[in-house]
C-alpha positions as CSV (number, residue, x, y, z in Angstrom):
1,M,27.2,9.4,-30.4
2,A,28.2,5.8,-29.8
3,K,29.9,4.9,-26.5
4,Q,33.0,2.9,-26.1
5,P,32.0,-0.7,-25.5
6,D,34.3,-1.1,-22.6
7,S,33.1,1.9,-20.7
8,G,31.2,-0.3,-18.2
9,K,28.3,2.2,-18.2
10,P,24.8,1.1,-19.2
11,D,23.8,2.2,-22.7
12,T,21.3,5.0,-22.4
13,D,22.1,6.7,-25.8
14,V,19.5,6.8,-28.6
15,K,19.7,7.1,-32.3
16,L,17.5,9.1,-34.6
17,P,14.7,7.1,-36.4
18,D,14.6,6.4,-40.1
19,P,11.8,8.7,-41.4
20,A,10.4,6.2,-43.9
21,V,10.3,3.3,-41.5
22,W,9.0,5.6,-38.8
23,A,6.1,6.8,-41.0
24,R,5.3,3.3,-42.1
25,N,5.2,2.0,-38.5
26,W,3.0,4.8,-37.4
27,A,0.6,4.1,-40.3
28,R,0.4,0.5,-39.1
29,I,-0.3,1.6,-35.5
30,T,-3.1,3.9,-36.7
31,E,-4.6,1.1,-38.8
32,Q,-4.4,-1.5,-36.0
33,S,-5.8,1.0,-33.5
34,Q,-8.8,1.7,-35.7
35,K,-9.3,-2.0,-36.1
36,M,-9.1,-2.6,-32.4
37,L,-11.6,0.2,-31.6
38,A,-14.0,-1.1,-34.3
39,E,-13.9,-4.7,-33.0
40,F,-14.3,-3.5,-29.4
41,A,-17.4,-1.4,-30.4
42,A,-18.9,-4.3,-32.3
43,K,-18.5,-6.7,-29.3
44,Q,-20.1,-4.2,-27.0
45,Q,-23.2,-3.9,-29.2
46,S,-26.0,-6.3,-28.4
47,E,-28.8,-7.3,-30.7
48,P,-32.0,-5.4,-29.9
49,G,-34.6,-7.7,-28.4
50,P,-38.3,-7.5,-27.7
51,A,-39.5,-4.9,-25.2
52,P,-39.5,-6.4,-21.7
53,A,-42.8,-7.5,-20.2
54,G,-43.5,-6.0,-16.8
55,P,-41.5,-3.5,-14.9
56,L,-38.1,-2.4,-16.2
57,P,-35.1,-4.0,-14.5
58,A,-33.3,-2.0,-11.8
59,P,-30.4,0.1,-13.1
60,V,-27.0,-1.4,-12.8
61,N,-25.0,-0.1,-9.7
62,P,-22.0,1.6,-11.2
63,D,-20.1,1.2,-7.8
64,P,-21.1,-2.2,-6.4
65,L,-18.0,-2.3,-4.2
66,N,-18.9,1.1,-2.7
67,I,-15.4,2.4,-3.4
68,G,-16.8,5.9,-3.8
69,G,-18.5,5.7,-0.5
70,A,-15.2,4.8,1.2
71,F,-13.5,7.9,-0.3
72,M,-16.4,10.2,0.5
73,E,-16.1,9.1,4.2
74,I,-12.3,9.7,4.1
75,A,-12.8,13.1,2.5
76,A,-15.4,14.1,5.1
77,K,-13.0,13.2,7.9
78,L,-10.2,15.1,6.3
79,M,-12.3,18.3,5.8
80,A,-13.3,18.2,9.4
81,D,-9.8,19.2,10.3
82,P,-8.8,21.8,7.6
83,A,-5.7,23.0,9.5
84,K,-4.2,19.5,9.4
85,L,-5.0,19.2,5.7
86,A,-3.5,22.6,5.0
87,E,-0.3,21.6,6.9
88,A,0.1,18.5,4.8
89,Q,-0.5,20.5,1.7
90,T,2.2,23.0,2.7
91,R,4.7,20.3,3.4
92,F,4.0,18.8,0.0
93,W,4.6,22.1,-1.8
94,Q,7.8,22.7,0.2
95,D,9.1,19.3,-1.0
96,Y,8.2,20.3,-4.5
97,A,10.0,23.6,-4.3
98,T,13.1,21.7,-3.0
99,L,12.8,19.3,-5.9
100,W,12.6,22.1,-8.5
101,A,15.7,23.7,-6.9
102,N,17.5,20.4,-7.0
103,T,16.6,19.8,-10.7
104,A,17.7,23.3,-11.6
105,D,21.1,22.5,-10.0
106,R,21.4,19.3,-12.0
107,F,20.7,21.2,-15.2
108,L,23.5,23.6,-14.2
109,G,25.9,20.7,-13.7
110,R,25.8,20.7,-9.9
111,E,25.3,17.7,-7.7
112,A,21.9,17.4,-6.0
113,P,21.0,14.5,-3.7
114,P,17.7,12.9,-4.3
115,L,14.8,14.1,-2.2
116,V,13.0,10.8,-2.4
117,Q,14.0,7.3,-3.5
118,P,11.9,4.3,-4.6
119,D,11.4,1.6,-2.1
120,K,14.0,-1.2,-2.1
121,G,12.9,-3.8,-4.7
122,D,10.9,-1.3,-6.7
123,K,11.7,-2.5,-10.3
124,R,9.8,0.3,-12.1
125,F,12.8,2.7,-12.0
126,K,15.7,0.3,-12.6
127,D,16.7,1.8,-15.9
128,P,19.8,3.9,-15.5
129,A,18.1,6.9,-17.2
130,W,15.8,7.4,-14.2
131,Q,19.0,8.4,-12.2
132,E,21.3,9.8,-15.0
133,S,18.8,12.0,-16.8
134,A,17.8,15.2,-15.0
135,V,14.4,15.1,-16.8
136,F,13.5,11.5,-16.0
137,D,14.9,11.8,-12.5
138,Y,12.5,14.8,-12.0
139,L,9.6,12.8,-13.3
140,K,10.4,9.9,-11.0
141,Q,10.9,12.0,-7.9
142,S,7.8,14.2,-8.7
143,Y,5.7,11.0,-9.0
144,L,7.1,9.5,-5.7
145,L,6.5,12.7,-3.8
146,T,2.9,13.0,-5.1
147,A,2.2,9.3,-4.4
148,R,3.6,9.6,-0.9
149,W,1.5,12.7,-0.2
150,V,-1.7,11.2,-1.5
151,Q,-1.3,8.0,0.4
152,T,-0.2,9.6,3.7
153,T,-3.1,12.1,3.4
154,V,-5.6,9.2,3.1
155,Q,-4.0,7.3,5.9
156,S,-4.1,10.4,8.2
157,A,-7.9,10.6,8.3
158,E,-9.0,10.1,11.9
159,G,-12.2,8.4,13.2
160,V,-12.7,6.3,10.1
161,D,-14.0,2.7,10.4
162,P,-11.0,0.4,10.0
163,K,-12.6,-1.5,7.2
164,V,-13.4,1.7,5.3
165,A,-9.9,3.0,5.8
166,R,-8.4,-0.3,4.6
167,K,-10.5,-0.2,1.4
168,A,-9.6,3.5,0.7
169,E,-5.9,2.9,1.3
170,F,-5.9,-0.2,-1.0
171,Y,-7.6,1.5,-3.9
172,T,-5.5,4.7,-3.4
173,K,-2.5,2.5,-3.9
174,Q,-4.0,1.0,-7.1
175,F,-4.6,4.6,-8.3
176,V,-1.1,5.9,-7.7
177,D,0.5,2.7,-9.1
178,A,-1.5,3.1,-12.3
179,L,-0.3,6.7,-12.7
180,S,3.4,5.9,-12.4
181,P,5.4,7.6,-15.2
182,S,6.9,4.1,-16.0
183,N,3.5,3.1,-17.3
184,F,3.4,5.6,-20.1
185,A,5.4,5.6,-23.4
186,L,6.5,9.2,-23.4
187,T,7.6,9.2,-19.7
188,N,9.4,5.9,-19.6
189,P,13.0,6.3,-20.8
190,E,13.4,2.6,-21.8
191,V,10.3,2.9,-24.0
192,V,11.4,6.2,-25.5
193,R,14.8,4.7,-26.3
194,A,13.2,1.5,-27.7
195,T,10.8,3.5,-29.8
196,L,13.5,5.6,-31.4
197,D,15.9,2.7,-31.9
198,S,13.3,0.5,-33.6
199,N,11.5,3.3,-35.5
200,G,8.4,2.5,-33.5
201,E,8.4,-1.2,-34.2
202,N,8.0,-1.9,-30.4
203,L,4.7,0.0,-30.4
204,V,3.5,-2.0,-33.5
205,N,4.4,-5.2,-31.7
206,G,2.8,-4.0,-28.5
207,L,-0.4,-3.1,-30.2
208,K,-0.4,-6.6,-31.8
209,N,0.0,-8.1,-28.3
210,L,-2.8,-5.9,-27.0
211,L,-5.2,-7.1,-29.8
212,E,-4.3,-10.7,-29.1
213,D,-4.9,-10.3,-25.3
214,I,-8.3,-8.7,-26.0
215,E,-9.2,-11.5,-28.4
216,R,-8.1,-14.2,-25.9
217,G,-10.2,-12.4,-23.2
218,K,-13.2,-12.4,-25.4
219,G,-13.5,-8.7,-25.4
220,K,-11.9,-8.1,-22.0
221,L,-8.2,-7.3,-21.5
222,N,-6.5,-10.5,-20.4
223,V,-2.9,-9.5,-19.9
224,K,-0.5,-12.3,-21.0
225,M,2.1,-13.0,-18.3
226,V,3.8,-16.0,-19.8
227,D,3.9,-17.9,-23.1
228,A,1.4,-20.8,-22.3
229,K,3.0,-22.9,-25.1
230,A,6.4,-22.9,-23.3
231,F,5.1,-25.3,-20.7
232,T,3.1,-28.5,-20.7
233,V,1.8,-30.0,-17.5
234,G,3.1,-33.5,-17.2
235,E,5.9,-32.9,-19.7
236,T,7.9,-29.8,-18.7
237,I,6.4,-29.2,-15.3
238,A,4.6,-31.5,-12.8
239,T,6.8,-34.3,-13.9
240,T,7.5,-36.3,-10.7
241,P,6.6,-39.9,-11.6
242,G,3.4,-41.1,-9.9
243,K,-0.1,-42.4,-10.5
244,V,-3.7,-41.4,-9.8
245,I,-5.0,-44.1,-7.4
246,Y,-8.3,-42.6,-6.4
247,Q,-10.8,-40.0,-7.7
248,N,-14.2,-38.5,-7.1
249,D,-15.9,-35.5,-8.8
250,L,-14.0,-33.1,-6.6
251,M,-10.4,-34.4,-6.6
252,Q,-7.9,-37.0,-7.8
253,L,-5.4,-38.5,-5.3
254,L,-1.9,-38.9,-6.6
255,Q,0.6,-41.3,-5.2
256,F,4.2,-40.8,-6.3
257,E,6.7,-43.5,-7.2
258,P,9.4,-44.1,-4.5
259,T,13.0,-43.5,-5.3
260,T,14.4,-45.1,-2.2
261,K,14.4,-48.7,-1.2
262,Q,12.9,-48.0,2.2
263,V,10.3,-45.3,3.2
264,Y,8.9,-44.0,6.5
265,R,6.0,-46.1,7.7
266,R,3.6,-43.2,8.0
267,P,2.6,-41.8,4.5
268,L,2.6,-38.0,3.9
269,F,-0.8,-36.7,2.9
270,I,-0.7,-33.2,1.2
271,V,-3.7,-30.9,0.8
272,P,-2.8,-27.9,-1.4
273,P,-5.0,-24.9,-2.0
274,W,-7.8,-25.2,-4.6
275,I,-7.5,-21.5,-5.4
276,N,-4.5,-22.6,-7.5
277,K,-3.4,-26.0,-8.8
278,Y,-1.3,-28.5,-6.8
279,Y,1.8,-28.4,-9.1
280,I,3.1,-25.3,-7.4
281,L,4.7,-28.2,-5.3
282,D,6.0,-29.9,-8.4
283,L,7.3,-27.3,-10.9
284,K,10.6,-28.1,-12.6
285,P,12.6,-31.1,-11.2
286,Q,15.2,-28.7,-9.7
287,N,12.7,-26.9,-7.5
288,S,10.0,-29.6,-7.0
289,F,9.0,-30.0,-3.3
290,I,7.3,-33.3,-4.0
291,R,10.3,-34.8,-5.8
292,W,12.5,-33.6,-2.9
293,M,10.2,-35.3,-0.3
294,V,10.1,-38.5,-2.3
295,A,13.9,-38.6,-2.3
296,R,13.9,-38.1,1.5
297,G,12.1,-41.4,1.9
298,Y,8.4,-40.3,2.3
299,T,5.5,-42.0,0.6
300,V,3.8,-38.9,-0.8
301,F,0.1,-38.5,-1.6
302,V,-1.2,-35.2,-3.0
303,V,-4.8,-34.1,-3.6
304,S,-5.3,-32.6,-7.1
305,W,-8.5,-30.7,-7.1
306,N,-10.9,-30.7,-10.0
307,Q,-11.9,-27.6,-11.9
308,P,-15.4,-26.6,-10.7
309,D,-18.1,-26.1,-13.3
310,E,-21.9,-26.1,-13.6
311,T,-21.9,-29.7,-12.3
312,T,-20.3,-28.9,-9.0
313,V,-22.3,-25.8,-8.0
314,D,-23.5,-27.5,-4.8
315,K,-20.1,-28.2,-3.4
316,T,-19.6,-26.7,0.0
317,F,-16.7,-26.2,2.4
318,E,-18.0,-29.4,4.1
319,S,-17.8,-31.2,0.7
320,Y,-14.1,-30.3,0.5
321,M,-13.6,-31.8,3.9
322,R,-15.5,-35.0,3.2
323,E,-14.6,-35.6,-0.4
324,G,-11.1,-34.1,-0.2
325,I,-9.5,-34.9,3.2
326,L,-11.7,-37.7,4.7
327,E,-12.0,-39.7,1.5
328,G,-8.4,-39.0,0.8
329,L,-7.4,-40.5,4.1
330,D,-9.5,-43.5,3.5
331,A,-7.8,-44.0,0.1
332,V,-4.3,-43.7,1.7
333,K,-5.3,-46.5,4.1
334,K,-6.4,-48.7,1.2
335,A,-3.3,-47.9,-0.8
336,T,-0.8,-48.6,1.9
337,G,-2.6,-50.5,4.7
338,E,-1.5,-47.8,7.2
339,D,-3.9,-46.2,9.7
340,E,-1.6,-43.4,10.7
341,V,-0.3,-40.5,8.5
342,T,1.3,-37.2,8.7
343,A,-0.2,-34.3,6.8
344,I,0.4,-30.9,5.2
345,G,-2.1,-28.1,4.5
346,Y,-1.1,-25.2,2.3
347,C,-3.0,-21.8,2.4
348,I,-6.7,-22.4,2.2
349,G,-5.9,-26.1,2.2
350,G,-4.4,-25.5,5.6
351,T,-7.5,-23.7,6.8
352,L,-9.5,-26.7,5.6
353,M,-7.0,-29.1,7.3
354,A,-7.2,-27.2,10.6
355,S,-11.0,-27.3,10.4
356,T,-11.0,-31.0,9.6
357,L,-8.6,-31.8,12.5
358,A,-10.9,-30.0,14.9
359,W,-13.8,-31.9,13.5
360,M,-11.8,-35.2,13.7
361,A,-11.0,-34.4,17.3
362,Q,-14.7,-34.3,18.1
363,K,-15.1,-37.7,16.4
364,K,-12.0,-39.2,18.2
365,D,-10.5,-39.8,14.8
366,E,-6.7,-39.9,15.4
367,R,-5.4,-40.9,12.0
368,I,-3.3,-37.8,11.5
369,K,-0.4,-37.9,13.9
370,A,1.5,-34.7,13.0
371,V,0.5,-31.8,10.8
372,T,2.4,-29.0,8.9
373,F,0.8,-25.8,7.8
374,F,2.3,-23.7,4.9
375,A,1.2,-20.1,5.0
376,A,-2.2,-21.1,6.5
377,Q,-4.4,-18.8,8.6
378,V,-7.0,-19.8,11.2
379,D,-7.4,-16.5,12.9
380,F,-8.4,-13.9,10.3
381,A,-8.5,-10.8,12.6
382,D,-5.4,-9.3,10.8
383,A,-5.6,-11.2,7.5
384,G,-3.8,-8.6,5.4
385,E,-4.9,-6.9,2.2
386,L,-7.3,-9.6,1.1
387,S,-9.6,-8.3,3.8
388,V,-10.4,-5.5,1.5
389,F,-12.5,-7.9,-0.6
390,T,-14.5,-9.2,2.4
391,D,-16.6,-6.3,3.5
392,E,-20.4,-6.6,3.1
393,D,-20.6,-4.6,-0.2
394,T,-17.9,-6.7,-1.8
395,L,-19.3,-10.0,-0.6
396,K,-22.8,-9.2,-1.9
397,Y,-21.3,-8.2,-5.2
398,L,-19.3,-11.5,-5.4
399,E,-22.4,-13.6,-4.3
400,N,-24.4,-12.0,-7.1
401,L,-21.6,-12.6,-9.5
402,M,-21.3,-16.3,-8.5
403,S,-25.1,-16.8,-8.6
404,E,-25.1,-16.5,-12.4
405,K,-23.1,-19.7,-13.0
406,G,-22.7,-21.2,-9.5
407,Y,-19.0,-20.5,-9.3
408,L,-16.5,-17.6,-9.3
409,D,-14.7,-17.4,-12.6
410,G,-10.9,-18.0,-12.4
411,G,-10.2,-14.7,-14.1
412,E,-11.9,-12.8,-11.2
413,M,-9.7,-14.6,-8.8
414,A,-6.6,-14.0,-10.7
415,T,-7.3,-10.2,-11.0
416,T,-7.9,-10.1,-7.2
417,F,-4.5,-11.6,-6.4
418,N,-2.7,-9.7,-9.1
419,M,-4.0,-6.4,-7.6
420,L,-2.2,-7.2,-4.4
421,R,1.1,-6.8,-6.3
422,A,-0.1,-4.6,-9.1
423,N,3.3,-3.3,-10.1
424,D,4.8,-6.7,-10.4
425,L,1.8,-8.7,-11.7
426,I,0.0,-6.1,-13.8
427,W,1.9,-3.0,-14.8
428,S,5.2,-4.6,-15.4
429,F,3.5,-6.7,-18.1
430,V,1.7,-3.7,-19.6
431,V,5.1,-2.1,-20.1
432,N,6.9,-5.2,-21.3
433,N,4.1,-6.5,-23.6
434,Y,2.4,-3.3,-24.9
435,L,5.0,-0.5,-24.7
436,L,8.2,-2.4,-25.3
437,G,6.5,-4.9,-27.6
438,K,8.2,-7.9,-26.1
439,E,6.9,-11.4,-25.4
440,P,6.7,-12.5,-21.7
441,F,9.5,-14.5,-20.3
442,P,8.8,-18.2,-20.0
443,F,8.8,-18.5,-16.2
444,D,7.3,-21.7,-14.6
445,L,5.9,-19.9,-11.6
446,L,4.1,-17.4,-13.8
447,Y,2.7,-20.2,-15.9
448,W,1.3,-21.7,-12.7
449,N,0.0,-18.4,-11.6
450,S,-1.9,-17.9,-14.9
451,D,-3.4,-21.4,-14.8
452,C,-6.6,-20.1,-13.2
453,T,-9.1,-22.1,-11.2
454,R,-12.8,-21.5,-10.3
455,M,-14.4,-21.4,-6.9
456,P,-17.8,-23.1,-6.2
457,A,-20.2,-20.4,-5.0
458,K,-21.4,-22.1,-1.8
459,M,-18.0,-23.0,-0.7
460,H,-16.5,-19.7,-1.5
461,G,-19.3,-17.7,0.2
462,F,-19.0,-19.8,3.3
463,Y,-15.2,-19.4,3.5
464,L,-15.2,-15.6,3.0
465,R,-18.0,-14.9,5.4
466,N,-17.2,-17.3,8.2
467,M,-13.4,-17.0,8.1
468,Y,-12.5,-13.6,6.8
469,Q,-15.6,-11.6,7.8
470,K,-16.7,-13.2,11.0
471,N,-13.5,-15.0,12.0
472,L,-15.4,-17.8,13.6
473,L,-12.8,-20.6,13.3
474,S,-10.6,-18.9,15.9
475,Q,-13.5,-18.8,18.4
476,P,-14.2,-22.1,20.2
477,G,-17.6,-23.5,19.3
478,Q,-18.6,-20.7,17.0
479,L,-18.1,-22.5,13.6
480,E,-20.1,-25.6,12.9
481,L,-19.1,-28.1,10.2
482,A,-20.9,-31.4,9.4
483,G,-22.8,-31.3,12.7
484,E,-19.8,-30.6,15.0
485,K,-18.8,-27.3,16.6
486,L,-15.1,-26.8,16.0
487,D,-12.6,-26.0,18.7
488,L,-8.9,-25.7,17.6
489,R,-7.8,-26.2,21.2
490,K,-8.7,-29.9,20.8
491,I,-6.0,-30.4,18.2
492,K,-3.4,-32.0,20.4
493,I,-1.0,-33.4,17.8
494,P,2.4,-31.8,17.0
495,V,2.2,-28.8,14.6
496,Y,4.8,-27.3,12.4
497,L,3.7,-23.8,11.4
498,Q,5.5,-22.0,8.5
499,A,5.0,-18.4,7.6
500,S,6.9,-16.1,5.2
501,K,8.3,-12.6,6.1
502,D,7.0,-10.9,3.0
503,D,3.7,-12.8,2.5
504,H,1.0,-10.4,1.4
505,I,-1.7,-13.1,1.3
506,A,-1.2,-14.8,4.6
507,P,0.9,-12.3,6.6
508,Y,3.2,-13.9,9.2
509,K,1.6,-11.9,12.0
510,S,-1.7,-13.5,11.1
511,V,-0.3,-17.0,10.7
512,Y,1.5,-16.7,14.0
513,K,-1.8,-16.3,15.9
514,A,-2.4,-20.0,15.5
515,T,0.4,-20.7,18.0
516,Q,-2.0,-19.6,20.7
517,L,-4.9,-21.6,19.4
518,Y,-3.8,-25.2,19.0
519,G,-3.8,-27.5,22.0
520,G,-0.6,-29.3,21.3
521,P,3.1,-28.4,20.7
522,V,3.6,-25.9,17.9
523,R,6.9,-25.2,16.2
524,F,6.8,-21.8,14.4
525,L,9.2,-20.9,11.6
526,M,9.4,-17.8,9.5
527,A,10.9,-18.0,6.0
528,G,12.3,-15.2,3.9
529,S,10.4,-14.0,0.7
530,G,6.6,-14.3,0.1
531,H,3.6,-16.6,-0.2
532,I,5.1,-18.8,-2.9
533,A,8.9,-18.4,-2.9
534,G,9.0,-18.5,0.9
535,V,7.5,-22.0,0.7
536,I,9.0,-23.3,-2.5
537,N,12.7,-22.8,-1.8
538,H,14.8,-25.8,-2.6
539,P,17.9,-26.1,-0.5
540,D,20.1,-26.5,-3.6
541,A,19.0,-23.0,-4.7
542,R,20.8,-21.4,-1.6
543,K,18.3,-18.5,-1.6
544,Y,16.7,-16.4,1.1
545,Q,16.9,-17.3,4.7
546,H,14.7,-18.4,7.6
547,W,14.3,-17.6,11.3
548,R,14.0,-20.1,14.2
549,N,13.3,-19.6,17.9
550,D,14.0,-22.7,19.9
551,T,12.5,-21.6,23.2
552,A,10.1,-24.1,24.7
553,T,6.9,-22.0,24.4
554,N,5.8,-19.5,21.9
555,P,5.2,-16.0,23.3
556,A,1.8,-14.4,22.9
557,N,2.8,-12.1,20.1
558,V,5.1,-12.5,17.1
559,E,7.3,-9.5,17.9
560,D,8.5,-11.2,21.0
561,W,9.1,-14.4,19.1
562,I,11.2,-12.4,16.5
563,K,13.3,-10.9,19.3
564,G,14.4,-14.3,20.4
565,A,14.8,-15.8,16.9
566,R,18.0,-16.5,15.1
567,E,18.5,-16.1,11.3
568,Y,19.8,-19.0,9.2
569,P,20.8,-18.8,5.6
570,G,19.0,-20.7,2.9
571,S,16.0,-23.0,2.8
572,W,14.1,-24.1,5.9
573,W,13.2,-27.5,4.3
574,D,16.0,-29.4,6.1
575,D,14.8,-28.2,9.5
576,W,11.3,-29.3,8.7
577,D,12.5,-32.7,7.4
578,A,14.3,-33.3,10.7
579,W,11.1,-32.4,12.6
580,L,8.8,-34.6,10.4
581,S,11.1,-37.6,10.1
582,E,10.9,-38.1,13.9
583,K,7.1,-38.3,13.6
584,S,6.9,-40.5,10.6
585,G,7.6,-43.9,12.2
586,D,10.2,-46.6,11.4
587,K,11.4,-47.5,7.9
588,V,9.5,-50.2,5.7
589,P,10.0,-51.4,2.2
590,A,9.1,-48.8,-0.4
591,R,5.5,-48.9,-1.7
592,K,4.6,-48.4,-5.3
593,P,1.3,-47.0,-6.6
594,G,-1.1,-49.9,-7.3
595,D,0.5,-52.3,-4.8
596,G,-2.4,-51.9,-2.4
597,K,-6.1,-52.3,-2.7
598,L,-6.4,-49.3,-5.0
599,K,-5.4,-49.8,-8.6
600,V,-3.9,-47.3,-10.9
601,I,-6.4,-45.0,-12.8
602,E,-4.0,-43.0,-14.9
603,P,-0.4,-41.6,-14.7
604,A,0.3,-38.5,-12.7
605,P,-0.3,-35.6,-12.9
606,G,-3.8,-36.8,-13.8
607,S,-6.5,-35.3,-16.0
608,Y,-8.1,-32.9,-13.5
609,V,-5.0,-30.7,-13.2
610,K,-4.8,-30.3,-17.0
611,K,-8.2,-28.6,-17.3
612,R,-7.5,-25.0,-18.3
613,I,-10.0,-22.2,-18.4
614,V,-7.7,-19.6,-19.9
615,D,-5.5,-20.3,-23.0
């Protein structure tokens, strides 16, 4: 029965399908499914070759990350205390009994308060039917109770090595996220409604999307997050006017056109992460960090990293320092005539910047007069969920994987980061693309996220082992780079250290540790949101918030810093601009790319950033 259009209540009604259309669509689904299975089987078959000479190769390890070993250790610890396990099981069944009773009350028309609720921000259960329908509400609460029980049981195991516990907890979350009723057609009310309303057309379109994703992934499922045709680098995103004024085989250096008559004397030199591309800082004009900085009177230079391939297999962490930062600084001097600059390092670009500054301190190189770090870690003792991928088993697996081509494929990197937010970056697209049969929304941030990059094997192995696994950079004299033993205490220049409250890649607790490591004054600021939105938050958007603590010194731990901090609405960029402007020198006539000793090579954003490895 149709609802009144002015009821104000979300439409959760369904209509009966047309039998003829329904049958036709299911025939199409069956046909396409058979085609998909046949093509998949054909791609998995290999041509028989000659019998191998010599001994047979070692069998492939079905569990190279030793996930099973982690769960076996957890299980052994849990079984060592059966009374505790039985108590947890009893509480679980008591909760289930209460849920059954509540559901029975709802079927009888009585009110029943929810026993368990999704976390704030959990988008899986936003459809009104998850609350309004007793059946779907039961499915939701049943799942949430079970997920909570599984996760708390794994976390309760005592005497487990912290690294093993972290791995088991991480993969447990992957398991329970995958089994959410929102991920299945018959237990997702929105999908059920769409299937009945469209006579199954959504599933036909979803299967078509699935086939296209498998085809694009060359036999592997490559979930499409965004319509790649909706954006063009240099035309719809990364559009701030500028020029490439220097390049080597590792990077291009971009200088952006001034929009003010005068600029600060000291240029601003930005080193973004090479795990992703630089244009996260220059998306659309209305949220471009680079465009905003240019308008504030800074001469902005940005490193645009090249896409590694078979020709760059020998690039090391030292190569990124020498060919990225040091050659970049030399080029800035030639382009502007200035010896002194300010600098930014973002994420791994910040880790490289800190390492380079420690190296420069040993060399008495004082060209960088102030530095800003966006979501950058130098002490990796509590580095968050990415630590799951840096135990010995995983590192050996990655090193073997990288040895085949000399680099880590961008798809592997993308999967790793997507797993950190699987509900948002994996399962939401499975539901949208395959179950609802919709096309992904054209979102600039997701386009950037899907524009994968590779990691040179030597560089990546050095970074993961020496930073994440051994945490050497935080220990004075323990990490050597280009013949110098690094000591962060020797970095005496002013530091602006930004972290984000909900950052799952560089947790604010981990970022804050740097306040106790640098030898000069450090201004720490915590922004709202996460690793990207916490940084890229244009003041005009009036979104989120930030926290500042204006005491003279930073306490030893971040909890004490938070106690003395004050919350401010909106972006933190204006606070940072006020800090940086005081350290950027007097004003001079604006400089244009090509005015100095370096001539223009090509227009920004350059050719390196346009190299895509995934269509």
